N, C-alpha and C positions, 0 to 999 in steps of 0.2 A: 450311536446317538439319532433318534431319530432324527424328523423335517422338523416336528414341533419343539425341540428339544437344542436343536441347534441355533445358535444364534446368527442373526443376518446381516450381514454387511452391505451397508449404503452404498449405491453404484453412482459415483462422479463420471457422467458422456459428456467429454473433451473430444469430440467428433463433429458436433454443431453447435454451434454458437444459439442463444435463446431469443426469441424474438422481442423488440424493443418495447414491448406491452409488457413480455415475460419477465423481461432482465433484471429489474429489479428482485423481485421474487427469488430468481434461481442463483444471485447473485450471494443472498443473506445466507440461501439455504446452503452453498459454498464453504463460506466463510462459518457460519456456522458449525459447522459439522468439522473445517481444518482445523479450529482456533486450536486449539489444545497442542498443536503442533507447528501452527503456525511460523513463530519465532525463528524457530529450528531449521524450518523448509528456506527460510529469509539468506539465514547466515552461511547453510549447505551451500545453496548456488550460486551466494555473491561471495563466498571465501571473507563472511563478514566485511566485505568492501561495502555494505547497502550502510553500516555504523556512520563509515565518512560518507557517503553522502547524505545522512541525514542532518550530519553537521553543520556541511556545505550549505543548503536550503537556511537552515536558521543562522547562522552566519551572515549570507547575504539579505536576511531582512534588516539587517542594520536598525533595529529599533533601540529603543531607551529601556535601558534597566527598568525593570515592573511592568512594562509596557504587557496588555492584556492580549493574546492572539488564540485563535479558533482555529483547532488544529481537522479540518474536515474530514472526515468516514478515519478516523483516528486508530483506528485497532486495536491492538493490545497495547496501545501509549507509547509508540517508541520515538516519534518523534516529540509528543509530550513531555519527556526523558529529557530529549537532548534540549526544550527549550524552557524546561525548569533550570537543567545545568549553567545554561547559559544567561540566568536572571531573569528571567520574563515568567507573563503568568498564563500558562494557557489553561484552554480548555476547548475538551474532546468531545468529539459526537460522533457516533456511528449509528448503523442500522442492522448492525447483526448483535443480537443480545451475547453470543457466545463469542465474539469476539471482547465485548463490553468486560464480561464476566472473566477472560484470560489474563485482562490491562495489567500493566503492573508500574504503574503509574500512582502517584498520590496528588494526579489533578484532578477535579470536577469532570466528571464524562456523566452523558446521556445518551438516548438514546431516540434517536431523530432522523428524519429525513433531509437533503440540502435543499426541498422543494418549500419545508415546513420549518427552517430554524427558529427556537427559540431564545430568541435572541431579539433585542432591541435593532433597529437600525443604525448604523454609527455609531455601535456599542463598542466594535474590537480598535485596536491600533495593525494587528494584520489578523494575515489567515495561512494556515497552511495547508499544502495536502500529496500525502506520500505514497507514492506510487499505487493508486487508486483512480485516476481520471477512465480510467477504460473500464473503470466496471460502476460508472453512471450512465444512464439512461439516455438522460442529456448533459453534454457539456453545457449548451447557453444555461441551462436552467442553473446547473452548479453556478455557472462565472456571474450569473443576475443575483443569485442567493449571498456569494463572498462580495462583492459591490455592494449590496443594500447593508449589509451589518456592520463594515469594515468606515469607519471615521474617516476623514477629509484629511487628506496626505497617510492614510495606511496602505499598507505592502504585502503584495499577497507571491507566496513564493510555492510554484507545484515545479513536482519530483516525481519524474515520469522514465521510463527504459525507454530508449533507441538504439536501432540498431548500427553496430559501428561504420564507422566511415571511410576505412581502409579493409583492401582484403588483405592483409596481413592479421590485423585486428579481428575479422570477420573469423578468419581459420581457426587463430586462437578461440575467439570465444564460441566458437561451436564444438570444439576435440574437450572446453572445459563442460558444454552443457549437456556431453553424452557422455564422459565421466562418470556427472553427477546424476544421472537419469536415475540407474539403477539405485541407487543410495535416494533418490526420494521418493521412487514410486515405493520403496519398504515401508519409510516413514508415512506414506500416506496408509499404504494397511495396516499399519501400528494405530492408524488415529479411524478405524474401519470404513477406509475411501477406498475405493478398489477403480482405479481409472482404468479408460481404456479408448482406446484409438490414437488420439493425437497426446503429443504430449505439452503441461500444462504451459511450456514455457512460449513455444507457438503459437497461444491465441494473441499475445499480447507485442510480439517481438521479429517471427519466424526464426526459423530456423538456424538462420546463423549468429543469435545469441542477441543481447544487447548492451551497451553500457547507459550510465546517466546520463540526463541534459538537465538543468535545472535552469529555468529562467527566470529571472527576477527583472524586475525593471528595465527591458529589452536586453538583459544581459547571458551568456549563456555559459555554463561550468561545466567542464567535463573531466573529472577526478579520474589521477593516474591508475591504472589498473595494476600496476605494483604497486598500491598502498592499499591497505588490507585493515586496516583501523585498528580500532583494541576495545 
C-alpha cells in the first residue's frame, strides 16, 4: 500500500506536559481520540475498582432523593449513571465532544467549559467531578465555578487518584500497573493512538501507581483494594 493509501495513526505524546495555555486544547484532543475505549481502559487499569470509587463518592454526597447534581467533566457519564441509580437528578458537562458522543447515560449533557457553565448561580444541590481534576488548566477556576452554581448547603464530591501510602501498597500497585501496561498499549493502538515515551498513568500518579481518595466535607475515603465492584 502506498503512502497515500495508508491510514495515518494519531500520535499521543506523553513525554512532556503541555504548557498551561495549551492544556485545555491538548486535553480535549486527547479525550476526543480515546473516547471509544475510555471506559474499557478505566475498567482494565483499575480492575473495575473505579466503579466502587464512584459509588462511594455519590454516597458521601448524602443528598435527598431527586436532588440536582452537576457532574463536571462528566466524560462518558459513569458518574451520571451512579447518581441516577442513587435517586438523584444529574446534569453532565464536558468540553470533549468525543466523550459526550460516547456517553451511556440518559442524563442531560452539554458541551461546556468549567469557566463558562450554562447554569444559574445557586441552581444545583451538588457537584461531582471524577478522575478529572488534573485535566483542568486552573483548579481555582473549577472550584469557583462549582461554588457559584451550588445552592446554599450544597455538597461537592471530588474523586481523584493518589499514591498508596504504604510501601507494600506501592509495590502491589506498581506490579499491577506493569502487568496492565501492555494491554493498555494494545487498547490505545486499537483506537488509533500510538503512545510514545512515558506510561499514561505516570502523568497523574507516578510509577508507584495510585489509589482513590474521595474528599467530601473534610472526609476522605480509601476503598479497599480487595473490592472490585460489580
